[in-house]
Residue, then its C-alpha position, 0 to 999 in steps of 0.5 A: m697213269a697216276t694223278l698228282n694234285m698240288r697247290l701252286d701259289d699264284e706266281l708259280e702258276r703264272r710262270l708255269a702257264r706262261e712257259a707252257d704257252l711258250e712251249n706249246q705244251t700243257r701245264s701238265e706236260l711241262a710239270r711232268a718233264a720238270l719233275a722227271n728232270y729234277l728227279a734224274q738230277r737228284e739221282r745222279r747227284r746221289f750216285q756221284a756222292e756214293i762214288l765219292r764216299a766209296a773212294r774216301a773209304r778206300g783212302a786212295r788219294a787218286a780215286i778221291a781226286v777223280a771222284e771229286e773232279a767228276l762230281y764238280t764237272d758234272n755239276e758244272a755241266l748240269e748248271l750250264s745246261e739248266h741255264v741254257a734250257a731256261e732261256p726263253k725261245a724266241r718265236y719267229t713271226a715276222g716272216k708270216s706277217k711280211r708274206n701276208n702283207n705282200r699278197 
């Protein structure tokens, strides 16, 4: 496994550390997952753009419409999934406290 060293500004490091703590992951695990997700998104967008370029080169209006619709739909779904994934997950600890107080 390769090693990557990078500098983070204080705010980004704080956010990374907080998110890693909330997810019970190391900062490295979280950064690896984020980088893999980012690269997959870029590759998908590049592939879709290539499909659209090929459709435009053929000049078929229907093919262009389908390619543009697929690009729009995929980007819309991607944005929605990113929004949902970015929402903080609540930690449920009330049940533990109540059980401990009842003993």
